C-alpha positions in Angstrom: -14.3 -27.7 3.6 -15.6 -30.9 1.8 -17.3 -30.6 -1.7 -14.8 -27.9 -2.6 -12.7 -27.9 -5.7 -9.1 -28.1 -4.8 -6.2 -26.3 -6.1 -2.7 -26.9 -5.0 0.2 -24.4 -5.0 3.7 -23.9 -3.1 2.8 -20.4 -2.0 -0.6 -18.6 -1.7 -0.7 -14.9 -1.5 -4.1 -13.2 -0.4 -4.1 -9.6 -1.7 -2.9 -8.3 -5.0 -1.8 -4.8 -3.8 1.7 -3.8 -4.1 2.9 -5.8 -1.5 1.4 -8.8 -2.7 2.6 -8.1 -6.3 6.3 -7.5 -5.1 5.8 -10.8 -3.1 4.5 -12.8 -6.0 7.3 -11.5 -8.1 10.2 -12.3 -5.7 8.8 -15.9 -4.9 8.1 -16.8 -8.5 12.0 -16.0 -9.3 12.9 -18.6 -7.0 11.1 -21.2 -9.1 8.1 -21.7 -6.7 4.3 -22.3 -7.8 2.5 -19.0 -6.9 -1.2 -18.6 -6.5 -2.4 -14.9 -5.9 -6.2 -14.3 -4.7 -7.5 -11.0 -5.4 -11.0 -9.8 -4.8 -11.0 -6.9 -7.8 -10.5 -7.7 -11.4 -7.1 -6.2 -11.5 -3.8 -5.8 -9.4 -2.5 -3.0 -7.5 -4.6 -2.5 -4.6 -4.8 1.1 -3.3 -2.7 2.0 -6.2 -5.3 1.2 -9.0 -8.5 0.6 -7.0 -7.9 3.7 -4.8 -6.2 5.5 -7.8 -3.7 7.1 -5.6 -1.5 8.1 -8.5 1.6 8.7 -7.1 4.2 6.6 -5.1 5.8 8.7 -2.5 8.7 7.8 0.1 11.4 6.5 -2.1 14.4 8.9 -0.6 15.7 10.7 2.5 15.3 14.3 2.2 19.0 14.6 0.9 18.2 12.3 -1.9 19.5 9.0 -0.6 17.4 6.3 -2.4 16.2 3.4 0.3 13.7 1.7 -1.8 14.9 -0.4 -4.6 14.9 -4.3 -5.8 11.6 -5.5 -7.1 10.0 -1.9 -6.7 12.4 -0.6 -9.3 11.2 -3.6 -11.4 7.7 -2.6 -11.1 8.3 1.0 -12.3 10.4 0.0 -15.0 7.5 -2.2 -16.6 5.3 0.6 -16.1 7.6 3.4 -17.5 7.9 0.9 -20.6 4.2 1.4 -21.0 4.4 5.2 -20.8 2.5 5.0 -17.6 5.2 6.6 -15.1 7.6 9.5 -15.3 11.0 9.7 -13.4 11.3 10.8 -9.6 10.4 14.5 -9.0 9.8 16.5 -5.8 6.9 18.5 -5.0 5.9 20.9 -2.4 2.6 19.9 -0.6 0.0 22.7 0.2 1.1 22.3 3.8 4.6 23.3 2.8 6.4 19.9 3.0 8.6 18.7 0.3 8.1 15.2 -0.9 9.4 12.8 -3.5 7.3 10.9 -5.9 6.7 8.9 -9.0 3.6 10.1 -10.5 2.0 7.2 -12.5 -1.2 6.3 -14.6 -3.4 3.8 -12.5 -4.8 2.1 -15.5 -1.6 1.6 -17.3 -0.3 0.3 -13.8 -3.0 -2.7 -13.9 -1.4 -3.7 -17.3 2.2 -3.6 -15.9 1.2 -5.7 -13.2 -0.6 -8.3 -15.1 2.3 -8.6 -17.5 4.7 -9.1 -14.5 2.3 -12.0 -13.1 2.2 -13.6 -16.5 6.0 -13.2 -16.9 6.4 -14.8 -13.7 4.0 -17.8 -14.1 1.8 -16.7 -11.4 -1.7 -18.0 -11.1 -4.1 -15.2 -10.5 -7.6 -15.9 -9.0 -9.4 -12.5 -9.8 -12.8 -11.7 -8.4 -12.2 -14.0 -5.3 -12.9 -13.4 -1.6 -11.5 -15.4 1.2 -14.2 -17.2 3.1 -12.6 -19.7 5.4 -9.6 -21.1 6.8 -8.2 -24.3 8.3 -5.8 -23.9 10.9 -4.3 -26.7 12.8 -2.3 -25.8 15.7 -0.8 -22.6 14.3 -0.5 -24.1 10.6 -2.8 -23.0 7.7 -3.7 -26.1 5.8 -6.0 -24.8 3.5 -8.2 -21.6 2.7 -11.3 -21.4 1.0 -12.3 -18.7 -1.6 -15.4 -17.8 -3.1 -15.2 -16.8 -6.9 -16.4 -17.4 -10.2 -17.9 -20.9 -10.5 -18.2 -21.2 -6.6 -15.7 -22.3 -3.8 -12.3 -23.3 -4.1 -9.9 -24.9 -1.4 -6.5 -23.6 -1.9 -3.6 -25.9 -0.3 -0.2 -24.4 -0.1 3.1 -25.1 2.0 2.9 -21.5 3.2 0.6 -18.2 2.9 1.0 -14.5 2.8 -1.5 -12.0 3.8 -1.1 -8.9 2.0 -4.7 -8.1 1.8 -4.3 -4.8 3.6 -7.1 -5.4 5.9 -5.5 -8.5 7.1 -8.5 -10.9 6.1 -6.5 -14.0 6.5 -4.8 -13.1 9.6 -8.1 -12.5 11.2 -9.7 -15.5 10.0 -6.7 -17.7 11.0 -7.1 -16.2 14.6 -4.1 -13.7 14.9 -4.1 -11.1 17.5 -4.2 -7.5 16.7 -3.0 -4.7 18.6 -5.2 -2.2 20.4 -6.6 0.6 18.4 -5.0 4.1 18.9 -7.0 6.4 21.3 -7.2 8.9 18.5 -8.7 6.5 16.3 -7.9 5.2 12.9 -6.7 7.3 10.2 -9.4 8.6 7.8 -9.8 7.2 4.0 -9.7 9.1 0.9 -11.7 9.0 -2.2 -9.5 10.2 -5.1 -11.0 11.9 -7.9 -9.4 13.3 -11.2 -10.3 16.6 -13.1 -9.6 17.1 -16.8 -8.7 18.9 -18.9 -6.3 20.9 -16.5 -4.1 23.9 -17.5 -0.9 22.5 -15.7 1.0 25.6 -16.6 -1.3 27.8 -14.6 -2.1 25.2 -11.8 1.8 24.7 -11.1 2.3 28.2 -11.1 -0.4 28.8 -8.2 1.9 30.2 -5.2 1.7 28.7 -1.7 0.1 32.2 -0.5 -2.5 31.5 -3.0 -3.0 28.0 -2.1 -3.5 29.1 1.6 -6.2 31.6 0.5 -8.1 29.0 -1.6 -7.9 26.3 1.1 -9.0 28.8 3.9 -12.1 29.7 1.4 -12.6 26.1 1.0 -12.9 25.3 4.7 -15.0 28.4 5.7 -17.5 27.3 3.1 -17.4 23.6 4.1 -16.4 22.9 0.5 -13.0 21.4 1.6 -12.9 18.7 4.3 -9.3 19.1 5.0 -6.6 21.6 4.5 -5.2 20.4 1.1 -5.0 20.8 -2.6 -2.7 18.0 -3.2 -2.8 16.6 -7.0 -0.6 14.7 -9.4 -0.6 14.8 -13.1 -1.2 11.6 -15.1 2.0 11.3 -17.3 1.6 12.9 -20.6 -2.0 13.9 -20.0 -4.2 16.9 -19.0 -5.7 14.7 -16.2 -4.9 15.7 -12.5 -5.9 13.4 -9.6 -6.8 15.0 -6.4 -6.3 13.8 -2.8 -8.3 15.9 -0.8 -11.4 14.1 0.6 -11.5 12.9 4.1 -13.8 10.0 5.1 -13.9 8.5 8.7 -14.6 4.8 8.1 -14.2 1.3 9.9 -12.8 -0.5 6.7 -13.5 -3.9 8.3 -17.0 -3.1 8.8 -19.2 -3.5 5.8 -21.8 -1.0 6.7 -19.4 1.6 7.4 -17.1 0.8 4.4 -20.3 1.2 2.3 -21.5 4.4 3.8 -18.0 5.6 3.5 -17.9 5.0 -0.2 -21.0 6.8 -0.9 -19.9 10.0 1.3 -16.4 9.8 -0.5 -18.2 10.2 -3.9 -20.4 12.9 -2.5 -17.2 14.7 -1.4 -15.7 14.5 -4.8 -18.6 16.1 -6.4 -18.6 18.9 -4.0 -14.8 19.4 -4.1 -14.5 19.3 -7.7 -17.1 22.0 -8.2 -15.1 24.1 -5.7 -11.8 23.5 -7.5 -13.4 24.3 -11.0 -14.8 27.8 -9.5 -11.5 28.6 -7.7 -8.2 26.9 -8.3 -6.2 28.6 -11.5 -6.0 26.2 -14.3 -9.0 24.0 -13.4 -11.7 26.4 -14.9 -12.3 24.3 -18.1 -12.0 21.0 -16.2 -14.9 18.7 -15.2 -15.3 15.8 -12.9 -13.4 13.1 -15.0 -13.0 10.0 -13.1 -13.7 8.7 -9.6 -11.7 5.9 -8.1 -13.2 2.7 -8.1 -13.0 2.6 -4.4 -11.8 4.3 -1.2 -8.1 4.7 -0.5 -7.7 3.2 3.0 -5.0 4.3 5.2 -5.6 2.1 8.2 -7.5 -0.9 9.6 -6.0 -3.7 11.9 -2.5 -4.0 13.2 -1.4 -7.4 13.8 0.7 -8.2 16.7 4.0 -9.5 15.4 7.0 -10.9 16.9 8.3 -7.5 16.8 6.1 -4.3 17.2 7.7 -1.5 15.4 7.8 1.7 17.4 8.0 5.3 16.4 11.1 5.8 18.5 12.7 3.1 16.5 12.1 4.9 13.3 13.4 8.2 14.8 16.8 6.8 16.0 17.2 4.4 13.0 17.4 1.2 15.2 20.0 -1.4 13.9 18.0 -4.4 13.8 19.9 -7.5 13.0 17.1 -8.8 11.1 16.6 -5.8 8.8 14.5 -6.6 5.4 13.8 -3.3 4.2 14.3 0.5 5.0 12.1 3.7 4.5 12.2 7.4 4.7 8.6 8.7 4.5 7.9 10.7 7.6 5.3 10.0 10.1 2.3 11.3 8.1 -1.1 11.3 10.6 -4.4 12.2 9.1 -6.6 13.1 12.2 -10.4 11.6 12.1 -12.7 14.5 12.7 -10.3 17.2 11.8 -9.3 19.3 8.8 -5.7 19.0 9.8 -2.7 16.6 9.5 0.5 16.1 11.5 3.8 15.3 9.7 6.9 14.7 11.5 10.1 14.8 9.1 13.1 13.0 9.9 16.7 14.3 9.3 17.9 15.3 6.0 19.5 12.0 5.3 17.6 9.9 7.8 16.2 6.5 7.1 14.9 4.0 9.2 14.8 0.1 9.0 12.2 -2.7 9.3 12.9 -6.0 10.9 11.8 -9.3 9.6 10.0 -10.1 12.8 7.5 -7.4 12.3 6.3 -9.6 9.2 5.6 -12.8 11.4 2.3 -12.6 13.3 2.6 -14.3 16.9 0.9 -17.8 17.2 1.1 -18.6 13.5 3.7 -20.8 11.8 3.2 -20.9 8.0 1.8 -17.5 7.8 3.4 -14.1 7.3 2.3 -10.6 6.2 3.8 -7.6 4.4 2.7 -4.1 3.2 -0.1 -2.6 5.7 0.1 -6.0 7.5 3.2 -4.8 9.2 3.2 -5.1 12.9 3.7 -1.4 14.0 2.4 0.8 16.6 0.0 3.5 15.3 2.7 6.3 15.0 5.4 4.1 13.2 2.5 2.7 11.1 1.9 6.3 9.8 5.3 6.3 8.4 5.7 2.6 7.0 2.2 2.5 5.5 3.2 3.9 2.1 3.2 1.7 -1.2 7.0 2.2 -1.6 7.7 0.6 1.6 4.9 -2.0 1.0 6.8 -3.1 -2.1 10.0 -3.5 -0.3 8.4 -5.5 2.6 6.7 -7.8 0.0 9.9 -8.3 -1.9 11.2 -9.7 1.3 8.2 -11.7 2.4 8.3 -13.2 -0.9 11.8 -14.6 -0.7 11.0 -15.6 2.8 8.0 -17.6 1.5 10.0 -19.3 -1.0 12.6 -20.2 1.6 9.8 -21.7 3.8 8.0 -23.7 0.8 11.5 -25.4 0.1 12.3 -26.2 3.7 10.9 -29.0 5.9 10.2 -26.8 8.9 7.1 -25.0 7.1 7.9 -22.0 9.7 8.6 -18.6 9.0 10.8 -18.2 12.1 13.1 -21.2 10.8 14.6 -19.6 7.7 18.2 -18.5 7.5 17.8 -14.7 7.8 21.3 -13.8 7.1 20.6 -15.6 3.5 17.4 -14.1 3.0 19.3 -10.5 3.5 22.1 -11.7 1.3 19.5 -12.5 -1.3 17.7 -9.2 -1.0 21.0 -7.2 -1.3 21.8 -9.2 -4.4 18.5 -8.2 -5.9 19.4 -4.5 -5.1 17.4 -3.9 -2.2 18.8 -1.4 0.3 19.0 -2.7 3.9 21.0 0.2 5.3 24.8 0.9 5.9 26.5 -1.3 8.2 
């Protein structure tokens, strides 16, 4: 990597989605110099570029809150801008009840900017990973292509929160086998406005079922759903209905998927305006900047989280986060989805070892990089869980950067857990 501009830092985080932001905030609060590399011109990942527009999976079905800590700080910053309402519960068109925080994707960009500025985090926007120096499992330096050319970033440790595991792949990490059923399809979010929410929210489940059936029969709807969320204080509704089978780490497949997603959005919007009460006066108001990708590669970690461990709430000694979101599988090539709900007050634990890829010392992951089999991944992939694992990964990275070992395996896990609890993270009941 000769001839590169060199940037030195304590911790380098690749990927500015919700996991990367949470990691940057928690590591910066420990006094570390943090550099965050993001390919877009804003932070948030799927929350902003994908315009998912709601954070789901904070509570058990009985109402026990299992996501807290840095995630709460992010929501507080966003709420201060008027970009988020409080928690509410909604019934999906499938009949399943979910909890959520609806938010404004554009105001979220500003909230995340402010958190980075408050923590002194150095952000490289419009920058793409293009090289890695790996010496016997230790990342010495990465190179990124951005405005002005190439930059070499040297750090004591690295986090891959890129979602598609770009850094892990470039560093030679081993990945888990693909599920026999294939990866979950992506979604192109789109918004309609103005929407009469008094009429839209009054649509009964029976009416929704009839409208969905009509849409499926005519080919207007690619899946059996009418999921939407409201931008707080507005007449804008974001819809999560499209379904695009795509390999998000294949540039041609991803590009074709982006185009197909926009076409689906136009077709679905036309159908909703003509068939869904409350949408008659609306128009296609916005398209998400990019596809919302649910599934790419899954790294082989020191522990591979399984669905059975979620079902029985395995009591890991190295728990660093919890979750309660159900196993939610969108089937490629089908209009259906499978949701496996847990018990009323059931939650599950996520172990620290699932953040550590085999064969690499000073590189860990969080968010969608979590090491989990495909069924378990379908539960832990949501953004509140990503923030929780990012929170833990950021503290762990700070501990590594402040140590002599330079190895994520060598940190004091009980000390990590104590710090997480002191910052209001929920790690389960003893």
